[in-house]
A tleap script that builds the chain and sets N, CA, C and O, in Angstrom:
source leaprc.protein.ff14SB
mol = sequence {
  NMET HIE TRP LEU ALA VAL VAL ALA LEU SER
  TRP LEU ALA LEU GLY ALA ALA PHE ALA LEU
  GLY PHE LEU THR GLY PHE PRO CYS VAL PRO
  ALA LEU VAL ILE ALA THR THR ALA TRP ALA
  ALA PHE ASP SER MET ARG LEU ARG PHE ARG
  GLU HIE ARG HIE CYS GLU ALA PHE HIE PRO
  VAL ILE LEU ALA SER TRP MET GLY GLN PRO
  TRP LEU TRP PRO VAL THR PHE PRO TRP TYR
  LEU LEU THR ARG ARG ARG ILE ARG GLU GLY
  THR LEU PRO ARG GLU ARG PRO PHE HIE PRO
  ASP ASP ILE VAL CPHE
}
set mol.1.N position { -14.749 -3.530 -1.634 }
set mol.1.CA position { -14.236 -4.625 -2.529 }
set mol.1.C position { -13.732 -5.627 -1.782 }
set mol.1.O position { -12.979 -5.458 -0.823 }
set mol.2.N position { -14.139 -6.719 -2.207 }
set mol.2.CA position { -13.792 -8.227 -1.527 }
set mol.2.C position { -12.178 -8.230 -1.814 }
set mol.2.O position { -11.647 -7.711 -2.796 }
set mol.3.N position { -11.460 -8.968 -0.679 }
set mol.3.CA position { -9.884 -9.011 -0.835 }
set mol.3.C position { -9.552 -9.743 -2.152 }
set mol.3.O position { -8.657 -9.316 -2.880 }
set mol.4.N position { -10.236 -10.797 -2.449 }
set mol.4.CA position { -9.898 -11.688 -3.664 }
set mol.4.C position { -10.049 -10.743 -4.963 }
set mol.4.O position { -9.220 -10.838 -5.868 }
set mol.5.N position { -11.000 -9.930 -5.032 }
set mol.5.CA position { -11.154 -9.059 -6.035 }
set mol.5.C position { -9.850 -8.006 -6.218 }
set mol.5.O position { -9.277 -7.737 -7.275 }
set mol.6.N position { -9.569 -7.519 -4.938 }
set mol.6.CA position { -8.380 -6.656 -4.970 }
set mol.6.C position { -7.171 -7.232 -5.529 }
set mol.6.O position { -6.461 -6.682 -6.371 }
set mol.7.N position { -6.945 -8.581 -4.915 }
set mol.7.CA position { -5.598 -9.298 -5.405 }
set mol.7.C position { -5.643 -9.417 -6.779 }
set mol.7.O position { -4.699 -9.052 -7.479 }
set mol.8.N position { -6.915 -10.019 -7.343 }
set mol.8.CA position { -7.031 -10.499 -8.713 }
set mol.8.C position { -6.810 -9.264 -9.589 }
set mol.8.O position { -6.117 -9.401 -10.597 }
set mol.9.N position { -7.349 -8.039 -9.289 }
set mol.9.CA position { -7.178 -6.782 -10.113 }
set mol.9.C position { -5.792 -6.369 -10.124 }
set mol.9.O position { -5.302 -5.854 -11.129 }
set mol.10.N position { -5.104 -6.574 -9.017 }
set mol.10.CA position { -3.561 -6.095 -8.996 }
set mol.10.C position { -2.702 -7.160 -9.704 }
set mol.10.O position { -1.687 -6.735 -10.256 }
set mol.11.N position { -2.901 -8.191 -9.757 }
set mol.11.CA position { -2.222 -9.253 -10.495 }
set mol.11.C position { -2.771 -9.084 -11.985 }
set mol.11.O position { -1.943 -9.250 -12.881 }
set mol.12.N position { -3.813 -8.835 -12.266 }
set mol.12.CA position { -4.232 -8.423 -13.814 }
set mol.12.C position { -3.423 -7.188 -14.236 }
set mol.12.O position { -2.834 -7.210 -15.316 }
set mol.13.N position { -3.370 -6.192 -13.494 }
set mol.13.CA position { -2.743 -5.063 -13.742 }
set mol.13.C position { -1.176 -5.345 -13.986 }
set mol.13.O position { -0.590 -4.886 -14.966 }
set mol.14.N position { -0.614 -6.061 -13.106 }
set mol.14.CA position { 0.739 -6.573 -13.392 }
set mol.14.C position { 0.899 -7.384 -14.625 }
set mol.14.O position { 1.815 -7.140 -15.410 }
set mol.15.N position { 0.085 -8.295 -14.816 }
set mol.15.CA position { 0.158 -9.110 -16.146 }
set mol.15.C position { -0.059 -8.274 -17.236 }
set mol.15.O position { 0.590 -8.534 -18.249 }
set mol.16.N position { -0.953 -7.168 -17.265 }
set mol.16.CA position { -1.073 -6.387 -18.400 }
set mol.16.C position { 0.094 -5.564 -18.633 }
set mol.16.O position { 0.487 -5.346 -19.779 }
set mol.17.N position { 0.713 -5.059 -17.530 }
set mol.17.CA position { 1.960 -4.220 -17.695 }
set mol.17.C position { 3.095 -5.176 -18.353 }
set mol.17.O position { 3.918 -4.695 -19.132 }
set mol.18.N position { 3.100 -6.393 -18.045 }
set mol.18.CA position { 4.181 -7.185 -18.436 }
set mol.18.C position { 3.986 -7.515 -20.034 }
set mol.18.O position { 4.911 -7.522 -20.846 }
set mol.19.N position { 2.690 -7.770 -20.313 }
set mol.19.CA position { 2.339 -7.907 -21.815 }
set mol.19.C position { 2.512 -6.629 -22.412 }
set mol.19.O position { 3.092 -6.717 -23.494 }
set mol.20.N position { 2.211 -5.478 -22.081 }
set mol.20.CA position { 2.241 -4.247 -22.676 }
set mol.20.C position { 3.774 -3.864 -22.899 }
set mol.20.O position { 4.175 -3.300 -23.917 }
set mol.21.N position { 4.543 -4.220 -21.879 }
set mol.21.CA position { 6.065 -4.080 -21.992 }
set mol.21.C position { 6.748 -4.919 -22.993 }
set mol.21.O position { 7.687 -4.536 -23.691 }
set mol.22.N position { 6.189 -6.140 -23.016 }
set mol.22.CA position { 6.856 -7.098 -24.053 }
set mol.22.C position { 6.345 -6.609 -25.490 }
set mol.22.O position { 7.110 -6.731 -26.447 }
set mol.23.N position { 5.148 -6.091 -25.655 }
set mol.23.CA position { 4.705 -5.686 -26.988 }
set mol.23.C position { 5.360 -4.433 -27.399 }
set mol.23.O position { 5.688 -4.355 -28.583 }
set mol.24.N position { 5.623 -3.366 -26.561 }
set mol.24.CA position { 6.005 -2.027 -26.846 }
set mol.24.C position { 7.499 -1.907 -26.664 }
set mol.24.O position { 8.115 -1.074 -27.328 }
set mol.25.N position { 8.057 -2.618 -25.884 }
set mol.25.CA position { 9.373 -2.409 -25.562 }
set mol.25.C position { 9.717 -1.477 -24.229 }
set mol.25.O position { 10.791 -1.388 -23.634 }
set mol.26.N position { 8.419 -0.793 -23.946 }
set mol.26.CA position { 8.688 0.180 -22.806 }
set mol.26.C position { 8.599 -0.602 -21.459 }
set mol.26.O position { 7.866 -1.585 -21.347 }
set mol.27.N position { 9.266 -0.194 -20.580 }
set mol.27.CA position { 9.258 -0.876 -19.142 }
set mol.27.C position { 8.130 -0.447 -18.326 }
set mol.27.O position { 8.181 0.395 -17.430 }
set mol.28.N position { 6.975 -1.185 -18.766 }
set mol.28.CA position { 5.822 -0.799 -18.112 }
set mol.28.C position { 5.623 -1.251 -16.742 }
set mol.28.O position { 4.806 -0.630 -16.063 }
set mol.29.N position { 6.276 -2.288 -16.204 }
set mol.29.CA position { 6.293 -2.904 -14.941 }
set mol.29.C position { 6.796 -1.815 -13.887 }
set mol.29.O position { 6.167 -1.427 -12.902 }
set mol.30.N position { 8.084 -1.399 -14.308 }
set mol.30.CA position { 8.530 -0.327 -13.276 }
set mol.30.C position { 7.738 0.795 -13.402 }
set mol.30.O position { 7.625 1.354 -12.311 }
set mol.31.N position { 7.149 1.346 -14.288 }
set mol.31.CA position { 6.348 2.410 -14.430 }
set mol.31.C position { 5.028 2.205 -13.568 }
set mol.31.O position { 4.594 3.125 -12.873 }
set mol.32.N position { 4.421 0.995 -13.637 }
set mol.32.CA position { 3.240 0.757 -12.703 }
set mol.32.C position { 3.707 0.732 -11.387 }
set mol.32.O position { 2.936 1.229 -10.567 }
set mol.33.N position { 4.932 0.215 -10.896 }
set mol.33.CA position { 5.344 0.052 -9.648 }
set mol.33.C position { 5.607 1.533 -9.090 }
set mol.33.O position { 5.143 1.813 -7.985 }
set mol.34.N position { 6.203 2.319 -9.683 }
set mol.34.CA position { 6.658 3.616 -9.305 }
set mol.34.C position { 5.407 4.361 -9.220 }
set mol.34.O position { 5.201 4.977 -8.174 }
set mol.35.N position { 4.449 4.408 -10.251 }
set mol.35.CA position { 3.293 5.217 -10.127 }
set mol.35.C position { 2.397 5.016 -8.812 }
set mol.35.O position { 1.986 5.880 -8.037 }
set mol.36.N position { 2.202 3.527 -8.783 }
set mol.36.CA position { 1.159 2.947 -7.767 }
set mol.36.C position { 1.954 3.448 -6.200 }
set mol.36.O position { 1.354 3.907 -5.228 }
set mol.37.N position { 3.246 3.237 -6.293 }
set mol.37.CA position { 3.997 3.563 -4.986 }
set mol.37.C position { 3.963 4.994 -4.581 }
set mol.37.O position { 3.829 5.372 -3.417 }
set mol.38.N position { 4.088 5.733 -5.580 }
set mol.38.CA position { 3.998 7.307 -5.263 }
set mol.38.C position { 2.457 7.621 -4.791 }
set mol.38.O position { 2.218 8.319 -3.805 }
set mol.39.N position { 1.589 7.112 -5.488 }
set mol.39.CA position { 0.240 7.457 -5.116 }
set mol.39.C position { -0.037 6.856 -3.691 }
set mol.39.O position { -0.604 7.582 -2.874 }
set mol.40.N position { 0.302 5.654 -3.356 }
set mol.40.CA position { 0.219 5.157 -2.139 }
set mol.40.C position { 0.844 5.918 -1.023 }
set mol.40.O position { 0.178 6.157 -0.016 }
set mol.41.N position { 2.046 6.305 -1.128 }
set mol.41.CA position { 2.800 7.133 -0.276 }
set mol.41.C position { 2.035 8.420 0.109 }
set mol.41.O position { 1.795 8.692 1.285 }
set mol.42.N position { 1.658 9.211 -0.939 }
set mol.42.CA position { 0.982 10.441 -0.693 }
set mol.42.C position { -0.417 10.132 -0.224 }
set mol.42.O position { -0.909 10.983 0.517 }
set mol.43.N position { -1.190 9.022 -0.531 }
set mol.43.CA position { -2.519 8.881 -0.197 }
set mol.43.C position { -2.344 8.473 1.499 }
set mol.43.O position { -3.094 8.963 2.343 }
set mol.44.N position { -1.385 7.633 1.797 }
set mol.44.CA position { -1.228 7.239 3.098 }
set mol.44.C position { -0.774 8.372 4.169 }
set mol.44.O position { -0.934 8.197 5.377 }
set mol.45.N position { -0.262 9.411 3.691 }
set mol.45.CA position { -0.134 10.530 4.420 }
set mol.45.C position { -1.334 11.316 4.627 }
set mol.45.O position { -1.580 11.850 5.709 }
set mol.46.N position { -2.095 11.399 3.594 }
set mol.46.CA position { -3.382 12.119 3.530 }
set mol.46.C position { -4.413 11.330 4.553 }
set mol.46.O position { -5.164 11.977 5.282 }
set mol.47.N position { -4.396 9.989 4.555 }
set mol.47.CA position { -5.221 9.362 5.366 }
set mol.47.C position { -4.892 9.009 6.800 }
set mol.47.O position { -5.580 8.370 7.596 }
set mol.48.N position { -3.649 9.578 6.975 }
set mol.48.CA position { -3.009 9.398 8.246 }
set mol.48.C position { -2.817 8.032 8.887 }
set mol.48.O position { -3.130 7.731 10.039 }
set mol.49.N position { -2.239 7.229 7.943 }
set mol.49.CA position { -1.943 5.837 8.275 }
set mol.49.C position { -1.324 5.759 9.732 }
set mol.49.O position { -1.651 4.912 10.563 }
set mol.50.N position { -0.470 6.668 9.909 }
set mol.50.CA position { 0.331 6.502 11.328 }
set mol.50.C position { -0.541 6.633 12.535 }
set mol.50.O position { -0.029 6.300 13.603 }
set mol.51.N position { -1.579 6.996 12.538 }
set mol.51.CA position { -2.498 7.212 13.462 }
set mol.51.C position { -3.247 5.786 13.844 }
set mol.51.O position { -3.867 5.693 14.903 }
set mol.52.N position { -3.159 4.756 12.980 }
set mol.52.CA position { -3.685 3.691 13.104 }
set mol.52.C position { -2.952 2.569 13.578 }
set mol.52.O position { -1.731 2.724 13.566 }
set mol.53.N position { -3.474 1.245 14.082 }
set mol.53.CA position { -2.730 0.201 14.584 }
set mol.53.C position { -1.363 -0.044 13.623 }
set mol.53.O position { -1.470 -0.339 12.433 }
set mol.54.N position { -0.283 0.091 14.187 }
set mol.54.CA position { 0.917 0.038 13.653 }
set mol.54.C position { 1.214 -1.401 12.889 }
set mol.54.O position { 2.012 -1.508 11.957 }
set mol.55.N position { 0.458 -2.458 13.425 }
set mol.55.CA position { 0.894 -3.705 12.637 }
set mol.55.C position { 0.367 -3.798 11.235 }
set mol.55.O position { 0.903 -4.514 10.390 }
set mol.56.N position { -0.795 -2.990 10.980 }
set mol.56.CA position { -1.389 -2.935 9.769 }
set mol.56.C position { -1.164 -1.728 8.958 }
set mol.56.O position { -1.063 -1.802 7.734 }
set mol.57.N position { -1.089 -0.698 9.559 }
set mol.57.CA position { -0.843 0.699 8.763 }
set mol.57.C position { 0.480 1.199 9.011 }
set mol.57.O position { 0.717 1.758 10.082 }
set mol.58.N position { 1.366 1.057 8.133 }
set mol.58.CA position { 2.693 1.425 8.297 }
set mol.58.C position { 2.996 2.941 8.082 }
set mol.58.O position { 2.100 3.649 7.623 }
set mol.59.N position { 4.082 3.418 8.356 }
set mol.59.CA position { 4.527 4.940 8.021 }
set mol.59.C position { 4.756 4.891 6.520 }
set mol.59.O position { 5.249 3.934 5.923 }
set mol.60.N position { 4.301 6.143 5.924 }
set mol.60.CA position { 4.292 6.164 4.471 }
set mol.60.C position { 5.820 5.767 3.843 }
set mol.60.O position { 5.961 5.162 2.780 }
set mol.61.N position { 6.868 6.197 4.654 }
set mol.61.CA position { 8.085 5.811 4.013 }
set mol.61.C position { 8.421 4.449 3.807 }
set mol.61.O position { 8.920 3.983 2.783 }
set mol.62.N position { 8.051 3.700 5.075 }
set mol.62.CA position { 8.094 2.322 5.003 }
set mol.62.C position { 7.447 1.592 3.979 }
set mol.62.O position { 7.976 0.657 3.379 }
set mol.63.N position { 6.183 2.059 3.758 }
set mol.63.CA position { 5.235 1.619 2.900 }
set mol.63.C position { 5.809 1.809 1.404 }
set mol.63.O position { 5.845 0.874 0.605 }
set mol.64.N position { 6.211 2.986 1.136 }
set mol.64.CA position { 6.890 3.302 -0.052 }
set mol.64.C position { 8.120 2.342 -0.400 }
set mol.64.O position { 8.262 1.816 -1.503 }
set mol.65.N position { 8.928 2.192 0.602 }
set mol.65.CA position { 10.094 1.240 0.395 }
set mol.65.C position { 9.938 -0.144 0.071 }
set mol.65.O position { 10.710 -0.794 -0.633 }
set mol.66.N position { 8.703 -0.636 0.727 }
set mol.66.CA position { 8.377 -1.907 0.574 }
set mol.66.C position { 7.679 -2.131 -0.692 }
set mol.66.O position { 7.900 -3.157 -1.336 }
set mol.67.N position { 6.757 -1.143 -1.138 }
set mol.67.CA position { 6.050 -1.301 -2.382 }
set mol.67.C position { 6.999 -1.088 -3.561 }
set mol.67.O position { 6.720 -1.640 -4.625 }
set mol.68.N position { 8.104 -0.329 -3.461 }
set mol.68.CA position { 8.886 0.159 -4.451 }
set mol.68.C position { 9.876 -1.025 -4.947 }
set mol.68.O position { 10.699 -0.841 -5.844 }
set mol.69.N position { 9.728 -2.140 -4.338 }
set mol.69.CA position { 10.405 -3.463 -4.541 }
set mol.69.C position { 9.584 -4.205 -5.476 }
set mol.69.O position { 8.538 -4.677 -5.032 }
set mol.70.N position { 9.926 -4.422 -6.902 }
set mol.70.CA position { 9.114 -5.143 -7.790 }
set mol.70.C position { 8.704 -6.485 -7.196 }
set mol.70.O position { 7.541 -6.859 -7.351 }
set mol.71.N position { 9.550 -7.212 -6.549 }
set mol.71.CA position { 9.079 -8.521 -6.210 }
set mol.71.C position { 8.128 -8.510 -4.940 }
set mol.71.O position { 7.501 -9.511 -4.590 }
set mol.72.N position { 8.079 -7.365 -4.320 }
set mol.72.CA position { 7.015 -7.328 -3.345 }
set mol.72.C position { 5.653 -6.580 -3.608 }
set mol.72.O position { 4.702 -6.579 -2.826 }
set mol.73.N position { 5.702 -5.971 -4.775 }
set mol.73.CA position { 4.570 -5.036 -5.125 }
set mol.73.C position { 3.394 -5.972 -5.203 }
set mol.73.O position { 2.327 -5.513 -4.798 }
set mol.74.N position { 3.411 -7.423 -5.735 }
set mol.74.CA position { 2.102 -8.012 -5.869 }
set mol.74.C position { 1.538 -8.449 -4.482 }
set mol.74.O position { 0.471 -9.062 -4.487 }
set mol.75.N position { 2.129 -8.201 -3.345 }
set mol.75.CA position { 1.665 -8.530 -2.129 }
set mol.75.C position { 1.437 -7.208 -1.394 }
set mol.75.O position { 0.414 -7.101 -0.718 }
set mol.76.N position { 2.290 -6.207 -1.467 }
set mol.76.CA position { 2.102 -4.936 -0.718 }
set mol.76.C position { 0.996 -4.162 -1.233 }
set mol.76.O position { 0.173 -3.669 -0.460 }
set mol.77.N position { 0.911 -4.007 -2.624 }
set mol.77.CA position { -0.142 -3.140 -3.043 }
set mol.77.C position { -1.477 -3.463 -2.980 }
set mol.77.O position { -2.298 -2.550 -2.885 }
set mol.78.N position { -1.908 -4.860 -3.027 }
set mol.78.CA position { -3.221 -5.302 -2.514 }
set mol.78.C position { -3.513 -5.120 -1.073 }
set mol.78.O position { -4.639 -4.901 -0.627 }
set mol.79.N position { -2.358 -5.232 -0.328 }
set mol.79.CA position { -2.444 -5.149 1.139 }
set mol.79.C position { -2.675 -3.583 1.584 }
set mol.79.O position { -3.354 -3.280 2.566 }
set mol.80.N position { -2.046 -2.666 0.765 }
set mol.80.CA position { -2.286 -1.306 0.988 }
set mol.80.C position { -3.910 -0.981 0.576 }
set mol.80.O position { -4.592 -0.240 1.284 }
set mol.81.N position { -4.364 -1.531 -0.473 }
set mol.81.CA position { -5.676 -1.115 -0.839 }
set mol.81.C position { -6.711 -1.648 0.140 }
set mol.81.O position { -7.719 -0.994 0.410 }
set mol.82.N position { -6.447 -2.888 0.691 }
set mol.82.CA position { -7.319 -3.231 1.782 }
set mol.82.C position { -7.266 -2.450 3.011 }
set mol.82.O position { -8.299 -2.174 3.620 }
set mol.83.N position { -6.144 -2.089 3.396 }
set mol.83.CA position { -5.938 -1.254 4.564 }
set mol.83.C position { -6.477 0.099 4.394 }
set mol.83.O position { -6.930 0.720 5.355 }
set mol.84.N position { -6.447 0.552 3.276 }
set mol.84.CA position { -6.936 1.976 2.934 }
set mol.84.C position { -8.506 1.825 3.085 }
set mol.84.O position { -9.145 2.676 3.704 }
set mol.85.N position { -9.016 0.900 2.597 }
set mol.85.CA position { -10.433 0.672 2.598 }
set mol.85.C position { -10.905 0.672 4.091 }
set mol.85.O position { -11.854 1.361 4.466 }
set mol.86.N position { -10.201 -0.126 4.900 }
set mol.86.CA position { -10.653 -0.327 6.332 }
set mol.86.C position { -10.510 1.006 7.001 }
set mol.86.O position { -11.333 1.343 7.852 }
set mol.87.N position { -9.396 1.872 6.623 }
set mol.87.CA position { -9.274 3.175 7.320 }
set mol.87.C position { -10.348 4.166 6.850 }
set mol.87.O position { -10.733 5.033 7.634 }
set mol.88.N position { -10.844 4.082 5.623 }
set mol.88.CA position { -11.795 4.997 5.024 }
set mol.88.C position { -13.230 4.602 5.662 }
set mol.88.O position { -14.079 5.457 5.915 }
set mol.89.N position { -13.409 3.255 5.890 }
set mol.89.CA position { -14.920 2.813 6.509 }
set mol.89.C position { -14.697 2.949 7.982 }
set mol.89.O position { -15.715 2.853 8.667 }
set mol.90.N position { -13.602 3.147 8.583 }
set mol.90.CA position { -13.565 3.307 9.969 }
set mol.90.C position { -13.436 2.100 10.795 }
set mol.90.O position { -13.641 2.149 12.008 }
set mol.91.N position { -13.096 0.993 10.174 }
set mol.91.CA position { -13.068 -0.493 10.859 }
set mol.91.C position { -11.773 -0.728 11.307 }
set mol.91.O position { -11.608 -1.681 12.070 }
set mol.92.N position { -10.688 0.052 10.936 }
set mol.92.CA position { -9.352 -0.111 11.575 }
set mol.92.C position { -9.154 0.773 12.739 }
set mol.92.O position { -9.103 1.992 12.576 }
set mol.93.N position { -9.041 0.238 13.892 }
set mol.93.CA position { -8.815 1.063 15.139 }
set mol.93.C position { -7.656 2.098 15.010 }
set mol.93.O position { -6.687 2.008 14.256 }
set mol.94.N position { -7.886 2.905 15.720 }
set mol.94.CA position { -6.654 4.004 15.894 }
set mol.94.C position { -5.785 3.564 17.182 }
set mol.94.O position { -6.234 2.913 18.125 }
set mol.95.N position { -4.470 4.034 17.054 }
set mol.95.CA position { -3.617 3.777 17.987 }
set mol.95.C position { -4.020 4.630 19.143 }
set mol.95.O position { -4.420 5.763 18.874 }
set mol.96.N position { -3.973 4.240 20.424 }
set mol.96.CA position { -4.063 5.086 21.540 }
set mol.96.C position { -2.990 6.291 21.520 }
set mol.96.O position { -1.847 5.913 21.263 }
set mol.97.N position { -3.122 7.436 21.707 }
set mol.97.CA position { -2.225 8.388 21.672 }
set mol.97.C position { -1.191 8.252 22.680 }
set mol.97.O position { -1.475 7.794 23.787 }
set mol.98.N position { 0.137 8.661 22.344 }
set mol.98.CA position { 1.117 8.498 23.457 }
set mol.98.C position { 1.034 9.500 24.609 }
set mol.98.O position { 0.830 10.697 24.406 }
set mol.99.N position { 1.186 9.010 25.735 }
set mol.99.CA position { 1.087 9.967 26.860 }
set mol.99.C position { 2.459 9.790 27.603 }
set mol.99.O position { 2.905 8.646 27.687 }
set mol.100.N position { 3.164 10.835 28.147 }
set mol.100.CA position { 4.330 10.737 28.940 }
set mol.100.C position { 4.308 9.567 30.138 }
set mol.100.O position { 5.292 8.893 30.443 }
set mol.101.N position { 3.167 9.477 30.669 }
set mol.101.CA position { 2.974 8.498 31.731 }
set mol.101.C position { 3.113 7.000 31.345 }
set mol.101.O position { 3.131 6.074 32.155 }
set mol.102.N position { 3.201 6.901 30.108 }
set mol.102.CA position { 3.222 5.502 29.442 }
set mol.102.C position { 4.501 4.977 29.621 }
set mol.102.O position { 4.575 3.749 29.577 }
set mol.103.N position { 5.716 5.726 29.849 }
set mol.103.CA position { 6.984 5.321 30.007 }
set mol.103.C position { 7.233 4.649 31.263 }
set mol.103.O position { 6.775 5.209 32.260 }
set mol.104.N position { 7.874 3.548 31.427 }
set mol.104.CA position { 7.944 2.826 32.471 }
set mol.104.C position { 9.352 2.639 32.766 }
set mol.104.O position { 10.011 1.953 31.985 }
set mol.105.N position { 9.959 3.202 33.881 }
set mol.105.CA position { 11.392 3.223 34.130 }
set mol.105.C position { 11.803 2.029 34.966 }
set mol.105.O position { 12.983 1.873 35.282 }
savepdb mol mol.pdb
quit
């Protein structure tokens, strides 16, 4: 999926949650944020995000804390979906495993 489509669909889902919340009185935006954050946290553990380049694939706890903020969700959720796609396709390189000889005194 192209990055523009991911961003557009995420923003469309957020807009739909706002509209549905306005029409029904149910807080749909927090429900959307909580549900997608929980899914991303569990899915990132399953896909082993921590084994990939740390600048793009964060620890699941950090990911969940960032995505759980409603004002950051429109940015972090599409980023997560794009990173997830790159990991599943195998295009995001893995981090080199730590070795005790890597420590420099």
